[in-house]
N, C-alpha and C positions, 0 to 999 in steps of 0.2 A: 498583534503578532505574538502575544504571550502564549497563546495555545501551542505555538511551535517551539517554545523554549524547553519543553520537556522532551525526554527520550521518546515517549510515545508520539508526541506531536511531530518530532523530527522524522520518525519512522513513517508516519502517515504521509508527511510531505514528500519524502523520498519515494514512497510507493506510488503516490499520485504522479510524480514526475516520471518515475520509471515506466509505469504502464500508460499514463495519460499521453506522454509525449509521442511514443510510437503510434499510439491509437489514433492520434490526430495528424501527426506528421506524415505517416505513410499514405493516407488518402489524399492529403494535400500535394504530396510529391506526384502521385498519379494524376491529379487534376491539373497541376501547374507545369511540372517539368517533363512529364511524359505525354503531353498533349500532341506535340509534333510527331513523335513516333506512331502514335495511334492514328493520326490523320494520314500519315504515309502508308500505314498498313491498310487503312480503309481505301485509300486511293489505288493501292495496288490491287485490291480486290475488285474495285470498280473497273479498273483498266482490263483486268482479266475477264470480267463480266462483259465489258464493252467489246472486247476482241471476239468473244463468243457471239455477241449480237451482230457484229460486222460479218462474221462468217455465215450466220444464219440469214442475214439480209442478202448478202451476195448469192448465197445458195438459193434463196427465195426468188431473186431476180433471174438467176440462171435457170431455175426451174420454169419460171414463167416463159422465158425466152425459148427454152427447149420445147415447151408445149406449143408455142406459136410456130416454131420451126417445123415441128411434126405436122401441125395443122396445115401449114403452107405446102408441105410435100404431098398432102392428100387431096388438094384442091384441083379439080379438073373443070375448067369453066367451059360451059357450052351454053348456047343460046337458050336452051330449055332447061337449064339446071339451076337457075337462081333460087327457085323455091326450095329445092332440096338442099342447097348450100346453106340457106338460113336455118333450115331445120338441123343441119349438121352442126352449125355454130351453137345452137341451143343445147344440143346433146353434150358438146364439149363444155359449155358453161355449167351445165348441171354437174359435171364431173369436177370442174374447177371453179367453185363459186367466187374465188378471189377476182375473177374477171368480171368487171362491171358491164363490159360490152365487148363483142367480137365483130369485126367487120372486114370486108374485102374491098379493095379499090382496083380500078382498071389501070391501064398504062398511063392514062392522063391524070390519075389521082382522084377520080370521081368514084364515090362509093357505089358499088354494084350490088352489095348484099350486106346485111348487118342485123344485129338483134335490136339495137336502139338507133343506130345510125341509119338514116333513111337513104335509099338509093337516090343518086343524083347530087348528094352533098359533096361539094368540092373540097378536097383536102390536099390538093397538089401543092399548095403553098407551104405545107408543113415540112420542116427539115427532115424529120424522121421518116416521112413518106417518100421524100426525094431520095434519101439514103437507101431506103428499102428498094425503090425502083431502080437504083443504081446497082442492086445486087448485094447489099450488106444487111446483116441483121443488126438492129439498133434498139437501144433503150433510150427513150427520150428524156429530156429535162422535164421538170414539172411544168405542165401546161394547164390551162383552164379549158375544161370540156365545153365544146360548143353545144353539146346536147344537154348535160346536167348542170353546167356552170361550176362544177367542183374541180379542185386541183387533182390532176391525174398524171399517171405515167403510162405512156404508150409503148408497147413492145411490138416492133414491126419487122417483118421478114418477107422477102420476095417469094412469089410462087411462079411456076413456069408452066408453059403449055406443053402439048405432046411433043413438040419439036425441040423443047428445051430452052426456048426463048422466054425471057421474063415477060409474063403476061399481066403482072400487077403485083399487089402487095396485100398481105393479110396483117391485121393489127389486133392486139389484145389490150384493152383498157383496164388498168388496175387503179382502183380508187385508193388514195393514200390513207384514207381512214382505216382500211383493212391492214395496211402496213403498220400504222401506228398501233393498232390492236395487237398485232404480232409482237412489236417491240415491247409494249407494256407487259404483255404476258411473259416475256422472257426475263423480266427483272428478277434478279436473285435476292436483292435486299429490299425490304419494305421501305417505302418512302421515296420521295424524289420522282424524277421522270426521265425518259429517254426520248430524243427527237432527232430529226434529220435536218441538215442545213444544205441547201443547194448551192450551186456555183455562184449564184448571184446574191447569196446571203439570206434568201428567203427560207424561213423555217418551214420545212415541208409538212410537219405534223403539228405545229403549234400556232400557225396562222399569224406570224409576225415576222418582220424583217429585222435582221441584225445589222448593226453598224459595221463599217469597214474595219475599224480597229478591233472590234470584237471578233469578227470573222478571222482577221489576221492572227489574233491570239489563239483562237481555236485551231487554226491550221498549224501554228507553232507547237501547240500541245500534241496534235495528232502526228506531226512530223517527227516527234521524239520517240516514236515507236511505243507510245503509251506508258512511258516511264515517268511522266510529269503530271502534275495536277495544279489547279489554281483554286483559291478561295475568293469568292466575289459576292457582291450583294445584288440581289435581283431588284427589279423595279418595285416590287412589293416590300422591299426592305428586309428580305430574308437572306441571311448568310448561307451560301451553298458551296459545296465542294463539287468542282466540275472537272471532268476528263473528256477527251475526244479521240476518235479514231476515223481514219479514212474508210470510205465505202464506195462501191461502184467504181473501182479502179481509180480512186482519188478524186472523183467528181463531186461526191457528196461527203459531208461530215456527219458522223454519228456521234451525238453528244449525250452524256449521262450526267445528270445533276442530282445531288443528294443534300438535303438540308444539313447544316453543320451540327445542329443539336442531335440529329439522327446519327450522323457519322460518329459523334463522340459518345453515343449511348454505351458502346462497349467500354470506353474508358470509365464512364461513371459506374457501370456495373462492376468493373474490375476494382475501382476504388471502394465500392460498397462491399464487395467480397473481402477485400483486405480489411476493411473496418469490421466486418462481421467476424472474420477469422481472429483478428486481434482481440475483439471483444470476447470471443469464446475462450481464447487463451487467458485473458484477464480473469474471466469468471472461474476458470479452472484453477488458476494459480492463486487468486486472492485468498481462498480459505487456508491454503498452505502458508501464505505470507502472514496472514492474521495469526495463525497458530504459532508460527515462528516468532512473530513480534511479541506475543504473550510470553513465550519462554524467555525472552530477554527483558521485557518491560517489568513483569511482575517481580522477579528476584531482585532486579536493580532498584525497583521502587521500595521493596522491603529493606534492602541494604541501606537505602537513603533514610528511610524512617527509623530504623534501628540505630544508625549512626547519629541521627539527630537526637534521639533519646539519650544516647551515650554522651553526646556533646552537652546536653542539658543537665547531666549529672546522674542519670539513671544508668548505673553500671551493671544492672542485672536484667537486660532485655532478653526475652526468650525468642529464638528464631522459630518462625512458623514452619510447619512441614509443607514443602512445595514439591509437587511432582515435576522434576526436571529431567525426566527420561528423554524427552524430545529436545531439550535445550542443548546448545553447543557446549563442547567440553569446557571452554574457557568460562562460560557462565556458571556451569555446575561447580567448577573448581573455585570460582570467585565466591559464590554463595556459601559453599562448604567451608572455605578458609575463613570467610568473615564470621560465620557462626562459631567456628572454633576459636578465633581470636576474641570474639565477644564473650564466649564462655570463660576463656582463660583470663580475660581482663576482669570479668566479674569476680572470679575466684581471687585474683590478686587484689582487687579493691576491697573485697570482704576481708581478706587477710590484713590489708593495711588498716581497715577500719577496726578490726580486732586488735591489731598492734597499737593503734592510736589510743585505745581505751584499756589496754592490758599491760600490766607490769611484766617486763620481760624476765625478771629474775624469779618472781614467785608464781607467775601465771594468774594472779588475782587481777581484778579490775584496778585501774589507776585513778588518780585524783580527777582527771578530766571526766571519766565516766561518772564519778560521783557528782561532779558539778552539773552534769546534764541530766542523767537519769535519776539521781538522788533528789534533785530539785523537783522533778516531776512527781516522784512518789510523795515527798513531803507536802507538795501543793495539793495533791489529790486527797491525802488524809486530812489536811487542814480544812479543805472545802467540804469534805464529806463528814466532818465532825468525828473522825476516827483518830485514835491515838497514834502517835508516831514517835519513835525514840532514836537517839543517836548514841553510839558507843565509840569512844576514842581510846584505843589501846596502844601502849608504848612499851617496848622491851626495856627492862631496867638495866642500867649500866652497860648499854650496848657499846659505847665507846671503849670501855675497858676490855670487852671481848675482842674488838678489832685491834686494840693496842697490844693485847696479850698474845692472841693467837693469829692475828693477821686478818686482812680483809676477806680472804677466801673463806676463812672460818666464820666470819661474820655473815657472809652470803649463805653459808650452810645453815646457820642459825635462823636466818630470815626464811629460807626455804622450808625448814622443818616447822617453824611456827606457822607458816602459811598453810601447811597441810592441816595442822591442828585447828587453825583459825577457820579454814574452809569447812571442816567437819563439824564445827560447833555452831554453825548458823542454820537457820530455818531456810526452807526453799524459797521463801518470799523475801528474805533479807538480801540487802546489797552489801557485799563485803569488798573492801579495797585496801590496797597499800597506799596510804595517803602521802607517804614521803619518808625516806630514811627508814627508821625502825618503827614508824608510826602507822597504825592500821585503824580503819574506821568502818563502822557498821551503821547502815540506815535500816531500821527495823520497823516496817509499817505494821499497824494494828497491834503494836506492843506498847503498853503503858510502862510506868517507871518500874513496877514490880517485875514485869516480864523482862524488861531490859536488864535489870540487875541479875536475874537468873541467867540470862545469856552471858552477861559479863563475867559473873562468877564462874560459869562453866569454862569460859576461855581462860580465866586466871588459873583455875585448878589444873586444867589440861596442860597449860604451859609449864606450870611448876613441876608436873610429873614427867615432862619431856626430857629425854637424855639425848644429846647430840655427840656423836663420836667423830672426831676429825683429826687427822694427823697424829694419831696415837693419844689424843687427849679426850677426856670426857668433859663435856660442857653442859652445865645446868644454868638455867636462867628463870627469871620471873617476869611478869608483866603487871603494869598498873593500868587501870581502866577508869575513864570518866564517863558518866552517864548523864544525859539530859533528855527530857521528854516534852512533847507538845501538849499532852493531855492536861497538864497542870499549868503550863506556862506558855502563853502565846508569844507573839513577837511582831515587831513592825518591820517593814521592808522585806528583804530577802530572808525567807524563813529558813532555808538551808544554811545560809551563812550564820544566822543567829543560833541555830541549833548546834552547828559545829563549834561556834565560839563558846557556847555554854558547856558543851562536852569537853572542850579543851581546857576550860577553866577548872572543871571537876578533875580532869586528869592531872593538872598541875598540883591540885590539892593532894591527890593520891601520892604523887611524887614527894611533895613536901612533908607528908605525914609518915613517910617511911617506905614507900613503894610496896609492891606485891599486895595491892588492895584495890577495891572498887569504891569510888566516891560518886555521889549523886549531887548534881547542881540543884540548888533551891533558889526560889525567888527571894529577893531582898538583898541580903549581903552575899548571896551565892554560896553560903555554907550549907552543905547537906551531909547526911550520914556517910561515913566511910566504913567499909567492911573489911577488916584485915584478917581474913581467914574464916569468916563465918557469915553465910548468907542470911538475910533477914527472913523471918517467918518460916523457918525450917528449911531454907535452901541449903544445898550441900556446900561444904567448904573444904579447903585443903589445908594441910599443915603448912604453916609459913615459917619464916626465919626471923620473926620479930619485925617484919616490915621491910627487910632489906634483901633483895635478890642477890644471889652470888653467882659468879662465873668461875 
């Protein structure tokens, strides 16, 4: 889980949850929680479809009955008309091919003419024939044809003689295979089937008998005016959605079955549409989210990196240029403010570093700077076999100046000498106030002669300096001690040894009368002192006999 500890990782996680959850939850809601509404909608469609089927079936039967009624009205039986009557039936059948057979019976129920039914066939025992001979038009239950052996429905109507008396009955035989073809052709939804159930539970178009309980449940469905449905499993193990309607005046049941997976196809399509729409939304939004995430992640990552560098001691980190035009205002302000604070912190730290190595009164480097940078210079010269010298200068009788004119006057003298001191050095020299009225110079690539020239220049310039303070004119001199590495090595810390030797030479200059330059020598430490005249033609200043005055 470490990958999610970062801001970028958290953003990725939240984006996945933000887009992934609806992407998956919405289809699941459609599939799990909206299942029943979808089934109810499908059943409503099936009931509407079945109501249409029932109207078509009733209309079909009424049409058959009407044709038979018209046929009965046209029959005039005469002893010599049987052949012409059979021909008449064939003409009617050619116009109405749904009739498998058309026949006529006499008053005793015996066939007198027919297309398939042979004359002499006794049908008087059939209830529909008896009803027709009693003067009623009737549609029979499903019966087995004595001619073809198939289940049929017979539509019978009485016909009369010239006197108006019932002379017999005419019947039209409808093969239920044709009815089933009509039902299947009327299906509005693909899949499933439609079939008829008779009063005795025989499925008129499927060739099987339903149980009493099943018939009762179908009648209950049909009796609710088509507002109900049931889900059941067929003998083949298929879950189907079933609805039912009454037909033929309530004698038949018209049943419609649809496999449940077909019924729920719309639900699956809806879930797929939701999934595709959500996916499209995600694909459209992801680039914007990624871009937005970058406007947050990159600057915050840079802030974290820069703050880490600052915490590690690097107080001069530079902020990268980042195009934050598309970033939120808070992120832009955060990055800008951090960069401003970082720059100011760097300036303050550089100022502190300068203050740490700078003497606040004179502006020269201080003792700490000499200890660090001076040691580096001395070490480099020593390792490279180059000469290096140290000068230790001290203002003569500085305590007398403080006691006579005050400490502010003493500060003015220090500042004035610092200007002279700074101007008398080479660009490569390290000059510093070592403490009190003592000043030190580390002069790389300078042997003893070069160092004495520098020291004498400082002594002469100091002697010529006039400081005016509080209405007083103050003059002073300096004493300088010189020590070099070109002639005298050392053990241990080279800088400390060089400073010690220069300090020893300075004390000699003080002891021998001040206002002079003394050089440290190996052995007893005594070297030449120059009270007003530089060796080998170096310039000198007029002195006061070795004693500086204030």
